[in-house]
C-alpha positions as CSV (number, residue, x, y, z in Angstrom):
1,M,82.2,46.0,-35.3
2,T,82.1,47.8,-32.0
3,D,85.9,49.2,-31.3
4,N,88.9,49.1,-34.4
5,K,91.4,49.3,-31.0
6,I,93.3,46.6,-30.7
7,D,95.5,45.7,-27.2
8,N,99.0,45.1,-28.0
9,K,98.4,41.4,-26.8
10,T,95.7,41.1,-29.3
11,A,97.9,42.5,-31.8
12,I,100.9,40.2,-31.3
13,Q,98.9,37.2,-31.4
14,L,97.1,38.0,-34.5
15,W,100.5,38.7,-36.3
16,Y,101.7,35.1,-34.9
17,G,98.4,33.3,-36.2
18,G,99.2,34.3,-40.0
19,L,98.9,38.1,-40.3
20,G,102.6,38.7,-40.3
21,E,103.0,36.5,-43.4
22,V,100.6,38.1,-44.9
23,Y,101.8,41.3,-44.5
24,R,105.6,40.6,-45.2
25,V,104.8,39.0,-48.3
26,S,102.2,41.9,-49.6
27,R,105.2,44.4,-48.8
28,G,107.6,43.7,-51.7
29,G,111.2,45.0,-52.9
30,G,112.9,48.1,-52.9
31,A,114.8,50.2,-50.1
32,I,111.8,51.3,-48.2
33,A,110.7,47.4,-47.9
34,V,114.4,46.7,-46.5
35,L,114.7,48.9,-43.8
36,G,111.2,48.3,-43.2
37,R,112.4,44.2,-42.7
38,M,114.0,44.9,-40.2
39,V,111.5,45.3,-37.7
40,L,108.9,42.9,-39.0
41,H,111.6,39.8,-38.5
42,D,110.3,37.5,-35.8
43,S,113.8,36.4,-34.7
44,P,114.6,38.9,-32.2
45,K,118.2,38.4,-32.6
46,V,117.9,38.6,-36.0
47,R,116.0,41.8,-35.4
48,F,118.6,43.4,-33.3
49,F,121.4,42.9,-35.4
50,S,119.4,44.3,-38.5
51,Y,119.0,47.7,-36.1
52,L,122.7,47.9,-35.2
53,L,123.8,47.7,-39.0
54,G,120.7,49.8,-40.2
55,G,121.4,52.4,-37.5
56,C,125.2,51.8,-37.8
57,S,124.5,52.3,-42.1
58,L,122.1,55.5,-41.3
59,L,124.9,57.1,-39.2
60,V,127.2,57.1,-41.6
61,M,125.4,58.4,-44.3
62,S,123.6,60.9,-41.9
63,A,127.4,62.1,-40.8
64,G,128.0,62.2,-44.5
65,S,125.5,64.7,-45.4
66,F,126.8,66.9,-42.9
67,I,130.1,66.8,-44.0
68,V,129.1,67.0,-47.7
69,G,127.0,70.3,-46.6
70,F,130.1,71.9,-44.9
71,D,132.3,71.0,-47.8
72,I,129.9,72.8,-50.3
73,I,130.1,76.2,-48.3
74,L,134.2,75.9,-47.8
75,Q,134.4,74.9,-51.4
76,F,131.9,77.4,-53.1
77,Q,130.9,80.5,-50.3
78,E,127.8,81.5,-52.7
79,L,124.5,82.3,-51.6
80,L,122.7,79.6,-54.1
81,I,124.8,76.7,-52.8
82,L,123.9,77.9,-49.2
83,G,120.3,76.2,-49.7
84,L,121.9,73.0,-51.0
85,S,124.1,73.2,-47.9
86,I,121.3,73.4,-45.6
87,I,119.1,70.6,-47.4
88,C,122.3,68.6,-46.7
89,W,122.3,69.7,-43.2
90,L,118.1,68.7,-42.7
91,V,118.5,65.4,-44.3
92,G,121.6,64.6,-42.1
93,L,119.4,66.1,-39.0
94,L,116.4,64.0,-40.7
95,G,118.6,60.7,-40.7
96,G,120.4,61.2,-36.9
97,Y,116.7,61.1,-35.9
98,W,115.9,58.3,-37.2
99,V,119.3,57.1,-35.7
100,V,118.4,57.8,-32.2
101,R,115.1,56.0,-32.6
102,I,116.6,52.9,-33.9
103,F,119.4,52.6,-31.3
104,Q,116.8,53.4,-28.7
105,S,114.8,50.1,-30.3
106,A,118.0,48.2,-30.1
107,F,118.9,48.5,-26.9
108,K,115.2,48.0,-25.3
109,L,115.3,44.7,-27.3
110,H,118.6,43.6,-26.3
111,S,117.4,44.2,-22.8
112,A,114.5,42.2,-23.4
113,I,116.4,39.4,-24.7
114,K,119.0,39.9,-21.6
115,N,116.2,39.4,-18.9
116,N,114.2,36.7,-21.0
117,T,111.0,39.3,-21.5
118,D,108.5,39.9,-24.2
119,T,110.8,41.2,-27.0
120,D,107.8,42.3,-28.8
121,E,106.0,44.4,-26.6
122,K,109.5,45.7,-25.6
123,D,110.2,46.9,-28.9
124,P,108.8,50.2,-29.7
125,L,109.4,50.1,-33.5
126,R,108.2,46.4,-33.6
127,I,104.7,47.0,-32.0
128,K,104.4,50.1,-34.3
129,A,104.9,48.3,-37.3
130,I,102.7,45.1,-36.0
131,K,100.2,48.2,-35.0
132,R,100.2,49.0,-38.8
133,A,100.0,45.8,-39.9
134,V,96.5,45.2,-38.1
135,K,95.0,48.1,-39.3
136,W,96.2,47.1,-43.0
137,G,94.5,43.6,-42.4
138,Q,91.3,45.0,-41.2
139,R,91.3,47.9,-44.2
140,K,92.1,44.4,-46.4
141,G,89.6,42.5,-44.5
142,Y,91.8,40.1,-43.3
143,L,90.7,40.7,-39.7
144,K,87.3,39.8,-38.9
145,Q,85.7,40.9,-35.3
146,D,83.2,37.9,-33.7
147,S,79.8,38.7,-32.0
148,T,81.9,38.8,-28.8
149,G,84.2,41.4,-30.0
150,N,87.0,39.2,-30.1
151,W,89.4,39.4,-33.0
152,Y,90.5,36.6,-35.5
153,F,92.6,36.5,-38.8
154,K,90.5,35.5,-41.4
155,Q,92.4,32.3,-43.2
156,T,90.8,33.2,-46.6
157,L,92.9,35.1,-49.1
158,R,91.9,37.1,-51.6
């Protein structure tokens, strides 16, 4: 193997060549997996709807965290409680950061759908998830490189 870096086009070809299905099956259930599945869905329209739904849900939770932080200070007004409210604000800020990232991807994806361009490459969260799947596939031995340097999906599963 000469170079482990794979460009976006090759990563997308490997994803649709079978890596995507194996990667999705390996993720399992759970709350984090549900959030991760919104970027793993192959249909751009479903992915766009998932981004909007996930972004709005996270926006409500972030706003709730800020409100709880302010309410804690107003109700108790003690120094020990101040630390708890700061934690609530930090959770709200972190959630707000992800809301912005999700909505940015949703708007870029919507633009790609409307202009009928490649939705996988225009969606930054999607391409990052595909690249993560490619690295996973390399580690697990699902992706191999031939003598010319081209990558392919190894069909035999362990």
